C-alpha positions in Angstrom: 0.0 0.0 0.0 2.9 2.4 0.8 6.6 2.4 0.0 9.5 4.6 1.1 9.8 7.5 -1.3 13.1 7.8 -3.3 15.3 10.9 -2.7 14.9 11.9 -6.3 11.6 13.7 -6.9 9.5 14.4 -10.0 7.8 17.6 -11.0 4.5 16.1 -9.5 5.3 16.3 -5.8 2.8 16.8 -3.0 2.9 16.0 0.7 -0.4 15.0 2.2 -1.1 16.1 5.8 -2.6 13.5 8.0 -3.9 13.1 11.6 -5.2 10.5 13.9 -8.9 10.4 14.6 -9.9 8.6 17.7 -13.4 7.1 18.1 -13.8 5.3 21.4 -17.3 4.0 20.4 -15.9 2.0 17.5 -15.7 -1.8 18.1 -12.6 -2.6 16.1 -10.7 0.4 14.7 -10.7 3.0 17.5 -7.8 5.0 15.9 -7.9 5.8 12.2 -5.4 7.8 10.2 -7.1 10.3 8.0 -5.3 11.9 5.0 -6.5 15.3 4.0 -6.0 15.8 0.2 -8.1 19.1 0.4 -5.6 20.8 2.8 -4.0 24.0 1.5 -0.6 25.4 2.4 -2.1 28.9 2.4 -5.4 30.5 1.4 -4.0 31.1 -2.1 -2.3 27.8 -2.6 -4.2 24.9 -4.4 -4.8 21.6 -2.6 -4.0 18.3 -4.1 -7.7 17.8 -4.9 -7.8 21.1 -6.7 -5.1 19.8 -9.0 -6.7 16.5 -9.7 -9.3 15.9 -12.4 -12.3 14.1 -10.8 -13.4 12.7 -14.1 -17.0 12.1 -15.2 -19.4 10.4 -12.9 -19.5 6.7 -13.7 -21.6 5.5 -10.8 -25.3 4.7 -10.9 -27.8 7.1 -9.4 -28.7 6.4 -5.8 -32.4 6.8 -6.4 -32.4 4.3 -9.3 -30.5 1.8 -7.1 -33.2 2.0 -4.4 -36.1 1.9 -6.8 -34.9 -1.4 -8.2 -34.5 -2.8 -4.7 -38.3 -2.3 -4.0 -39.3 -4.7 -6.7 -37.1 -7.6 -5.6 -38.8 -10.2 -3.3 -35.4 -11.1 -1.8 -32.6 -8.5 -1.5 -28.9 -9.2 -1.1 -26.2 -6.6 -0.7 -22.4 -7.0 -0.5 -19.3 -4.8 -0.3 -16.0 -4.9 -2.1 -13.4 -5.3 0.6 -10.8 -2.5 0.6 -11.8 -1.8 -3.0 -9.6 1.3 -3.5 -6.5 -0.5 -2.2 -6.8 -3.0 -5.0 -6.1 -0.2 -7.6 -2.4 0.4 -8.1 -1.1 3.9 -8.9 1.5 4.3 -11.7 5.0 4.7 -10.3 5.4 8.0 -12.2 2.4 9.4 -10.3 3.2 8.3 -6.8 5.2 11.4 -5.8 2.0 13.3 -5.6 0.9 11.0 -2.8 3.8 11.5 -0.4 3.5 11.9 3.3 5.8 12.2 6.4 5.9 9.7 9.1 7.9 8.9 12.3 8.6 5.4 13.4 7.5 4.6 17.0 10.1 5.8 19.5 12.1 7.7 16.9 12.4 11.4 16.1 13.6 10.8 12.5 11.1 11.8 9.8 10.7 9.3 7.0 9.0 10.1 3.7 6.7 7.5 2.3 4.3 7.5 -0.7 1.1 5.6 -1.5 1.2 3.0 -4.2 -2.6 2.4 -4.2 -5.6 4.7 -4.7 -6.4 6.7 -1.5 -9.6 7.5 0.3 -10.3 11.3 0.0 -8.9 11.9 -3.4 -11.4 13.6 -5.7 -10.6 11.2 -8.5 -10.7 7.9 -6.5 -14.3 7.0 -7.3 -13.8 7.6 -11.0 -10.5 5.5 -11.0 -12.2 2.6 -9.1 -15.3 2.7 -11.4 -13.1 2.8 -14.5 -11.1 -0.3 -13.3 -14.3 -2.2 -12.4 -15.8 -1.3 -15.8 -12.8 -2.6 -17.7 -12.8 -5.8 -15.7 -16.5 -6.5 -16.2 -16.1 -5.9 -19.9 -13.6 -8.9 -19.9 -16.4 -11.1 -18.6 -19.1 -10.0 -21.0 -18.5 -12.8 -23.4 -18.7 -15.5 -20.7 -21.7 -14.3 -18.7 -23.3 -11.3 -20.4 -26.6 -11.3 -18.5 -24.9 -11.5 -15.1 -22.3 -8.8 -16.0 -25.1 -6.5 -17.2 -26.9 -6.9 -13.9 -23.8 -6.3 -11.9 -22.9 -3.2 -13.8 -26.4 -1.8 -13.3 -26.5 -2.7 -9.5 -23.0 -1.5 -8.5 -22.8 1.7 -6.5 -19.1 2.6 -6.0 -18.0 -0.4 -3.9 -21.5 -1.6 -2.9 -23.2 -4.3 -4.9 -27.0 -5.1 -4.8 -28.6 -8.2 -6.2 -31.7 -10.2 -5.6 -34.4 -12.5 -7.0 -37.5 -14.4 -6.4 -36.1 -17.4 -4.5 -33.2 -17.9 -2.1 -31.7 -20.5 -4.4 -31.6 -18.1 -7.3 -30.0 -15.3 -5.2 -27.4 -17.7 -3.8 -26.4 -18.7 -7.3 -26.0 -15.0 -8.2 -23.9 -14.5 -5.0 -21.5 -17.3 -6.0 -21.1 -16.2 -9.6 -20.7 -12.6 -8.7 -18.0 -13.4 -6.1 -16.2 -15.5 -8.8 -16.2 -12.6 -11.3 -14.7 -10.1 -8.7 -12.2 -12.5 -7.3 -10.7 -12.8 -10.8 -9.5 -9.2 -10.3 -8.5 -9.8 -6.6 -11.7 -8.0 -5.4 -13.4 -9.8 -2.5 -17.1 -9.4 -1.9 -17.9 -9.6 1.8 -20.3 -8.2 4.4 -23.3 -9.8 2.8 -26.7 -8.6 4.1 -30.1 -10.0 3.2 -33.7 -10.3 4.2 -33.0 -14.1 4.1 -30.7 -15.1 7.0 -29.0 -18.0 5.1 -27.6 -15.7 2.4 -25.8 -13.4 4.9 -22.2 -13.5 6.0 -21.5 -15.6 9.2 -20.2 -12.4 11.0 -19.8 -8.8 10.1 -18.4 -7.5 13.4 -14.8 -7.1 12.4 -15.3 -5.7 8.9 -14.7 -2.1 7.8 -17.2 0.3 6.6 -17.1 0.9 2.8 -16.5 4.2 0.9 -20.1 4.4 -0.3 -21.5 3.9 3.2 -19.0 6.3 4.6 -20.1 9.0 2.2 -23.8 8.3 3.0 -23.2 8.5 6.8 -23.8 4.8 7.6 -22.4 3.6 10.9 -21.2 0.4 12.4 -23.7 -1.9 14.1 -26.5 -0.4 11.9 -27.6 -2.1 8.7 -28.4 0.4 6.0 -29.4 0.2 2.4 -27.3 3.1 1.1 -28.3 5.6 3.7 -31.7 4.2 4.7 -32.0 2.2 7.9 -32.9 -1.4 6.9 -34.6 -3.7 9.4 -33.7 -7.1 7.8 -36.0 -9.0 10.2 -39.1 -7.1 9.2 -37.7 -6.3 5.8 -38.6 -2.6 6.1 -36.9 0.8 5.4 -36.9 3.7 7.8 -36.7 7.5 7.4 -35.3 9.1 10.6 -36.1 12.7 11.5 -33.6 13.8 14.1 -34.9 16.4 16.4 -32.3 18.5 18.2 -33.2 19.8 21.6 -31.7 23.3 21.1 -32.9 24.6 17.7 -32.7 28.3 18.2 -31.8 29.8 14.8 -33.0 29.5 11.2 -29.6 28.0 10.2 -29.7 25.2 12.8 -33.3 24.4 11.8 -32.4 24.2 8.1 -29.4 22.1 8.9 -31.7 19.7 10.8 -34.1 19.6 7.8 -31.2 18.9 5.4 -30.1 15.8 7.5 -33.3 13.9 6.6 -32.2 11.1 4.2 -35.1 10.4 1.9 -34.0 9.6 -1.6 -37.3 8.0 -2.6 -39.4 10.9 -1.3 -41.4 8.9 1.3 -41.9 11.9 3.5 -41.4 14.6 0.9 -44.8 16.4 1.5 -43.8 16.8 5.2 -40.3 18.1 4.4 -41.8 20.5 1.8 -44.0 21.9 4.6 -40.9 22.4 6.7 -39.0 24.2 3.9 -42.0 26.5 3.3 -41.8 27.8 6.9 -38.6 29.7 6.1 -40.1 31.5 3.1 -43.5 32.4 4.5 -43.0 33.4 8.2 -41.2 36.1 9.9 -37.8 35.4 11.6 -39.1 36.0 15.1 -41.8 33.4 14.8 -39.6 30.7 13.2 -38.6 29.0 16.5 -42.3 28.6 17.7 -43.5 27.3 14.3 -40.6 25.0 13.9 -41.2 23.4 17.3 -44.9 22.9 16.4 -43.9 21.3 13.1 -41.4 19.0 14.9 -44.0 18.0 17.4 -46.6 17.2 14.7 -44.8 14.2 13.3 -43.0 11.1 14.7 -39.2 10.8 14.7 -39.3 7.7 12.5 -41.3 6.5 9.5 -41.2 2.9 8.3 -42.2 1.5 5.0 -41.9 -2.1 3.6 -38.7 -2.6 1.7 -40.2 -4.7 -1.0 -43.5 -4.2 -2.9 -43.3 -7.9 -3.8 -43.3 -9.6 -0.4 -43.8 -13.2 -1.5 -40.8 -15.3 -2.4 -41.9 -16.0 -6.0 -41.6 -14.3 -9.4 -43.5 -11.1 -10.0 -46.2 -11.6 -12.7 -47.1 -8.0 -13.6 -46.6 -4.5 -12.4 -49.0 -1.6 -13.0 -47.7 1.9 -12.4 -49.9 4.9 -11.6 -48.5 8.5 -11.5 -50.3 11.2 -9.6 -49.5 14.9 -9.3 -50.9 17.9 -7.5 -50.1 21.6 -7.7 -50.6 24.3 -5.1 -49.3 27.8 -4.8 -47.0 26.5 -2.0 -45.4 23.7 -4.1 -45.8 20.8 -6.5 -45.7 17.1 -5.8 -45.8 13.9 -7.8 -45.7 10.2 -6.9 -45.7 6.8 -8.5 -48.0 4.2 -7.0 -47.2 0.5 -7.9 -49.6 -2.5 -8.1 -47.5 -5.7 -8.0 -49.2 -9.0 -8.8 -47.8 -12.3 -7.7 -49.3 -15.8 -7.7 -50.0 -15.6 -4.0 -51.6 -12.2 -4.1 -51.5 -8.6 -5.1 -49.6 -5.8 -3.3 -49.8 -2.1 -3.8 -47.9 0.8 -2.3 -45.9 4.0 -2.8 -43.0 3.5 -5.2 -41.4 6.9 -4.9 -42.4 10.6 -4.8 -40.9 14.0 -5.4 -41.9 17.5 -4.3 -40.5 21.0 -4.4 -41.4 24.5 -3.6 -43.1 26.6 -6.3 -41.7 29.8 -7.5 -43.3 32.9 -6.0 -46.2 34.7 -7.7 -46.9 31.8 -10.2 -50.5 31.1 -11.2 -51.9 27.7 -10.7 -52.1 26.9 -14.4 -48.3 27.0 -15.1 -47.8 25.0 -11.9 -50.1 22.3 -13.2 -48.0 22.0 -16.3 -44.9 21.7 -14.1 -46.4 18.9 -12.0 -47.6 17.1 -15.1 -44.1 17.1 -16.5 -42.8 16.0 -13.1 -45.2 13.1 -12.9 -44.5 11.8 -16.4 -40.7 12.0 -15.8 -41.0 10.1 -12.5 -43.2 7.4 -14.1 -40.7 7.0 -16.9 -37.8 6.7 -14.5 -39.5 4.0 -12.4 -40.5 2.0 -15.6 -36.9 2.2 -16.8 -35.3 1.0 -13.6 -37.5 -2.1 -13.2 -37.8 -5.1 -15.6 -40.0 -3.6 -18.3 -41.1 -7.1 -19.4 -43.3 -7.3 -16.2 -44.8 -3.8 -16.6 -48.3 -4.4 -17.9 -49.5 -0.8 -18.1 -48.8 2.8 -17.2 -51.3 5.4 -16.0 -50.7 9.1 -15.5 
């Protein structure tokens, strides 16, 4: 992962500052070394991340990832273990990843440099996705259908798969592991709504980059930011309520912490956002407290709209939209038919504040466009062969 840097340097030389971060509540790694590639020598000096090209975004959309998970009777997720550390950096580029270090009990400073991709570099996600894309391309001729599903259900270093039966999902797990092991990537930390598909133990394994970016914590199973109760197979939206919310900034910060990619509580958050546009500053605290008291701190929804462990026969999608002077909102309602019964529920929704002084007629056009777009996205993300009809 690292090597001692040579005395001769190239024209691409940068020394990354680092510090120790202690977290006593962590079970395994209580002390972690964090490298800050965004640090600047001075206010006018560029950081290493300022000099790097982040590249185009190659990762799948988070919302698309979660929409697909809702139409799988059985869900299985896995992580690529230390994914970035499997990507080797060219020797000619390594001088940009130098850092100083002292050996224990010594006052001598030694210069090292990274030989692998590093957490915190603005280009690291692009580099990892590029490597994985090239590797998956090499397997297209052997298992084209499986490779296409992996490519569609890979979010940075998190993989999602699923199916109608445990046997089918277990086979996908074995084949997926084989494909990644061919490039020395190891899939681990398997989580599923079916116990037999999970890893024996996840206690000593590290949190992945994708979950780190989305705020996932140890000892808490999440589906890319959303708390996932695997026993009940349900997703949760948590609304953290701070005791001392005294200013508009802290209230807005609290509202922004709500993780709701699928818009399960978007009408409620829309109401909260509207407070800061309609009311006077001196009344914000009182109205905000009333708003916080009017809803629970946690909402739960079924993870799957296909609860029976059998293939989905048909899916019917219905899009609805509504416009008010305050804002516009649209949702997609799904009716899922299986042999054992029919299930229906909210697929996803979206809402936003309306521009000031707009009449209701233009807003109706806006919400109509929003509803059609949302319906098209949901249809695109699920298996279109099972979509029987669309209604908007």
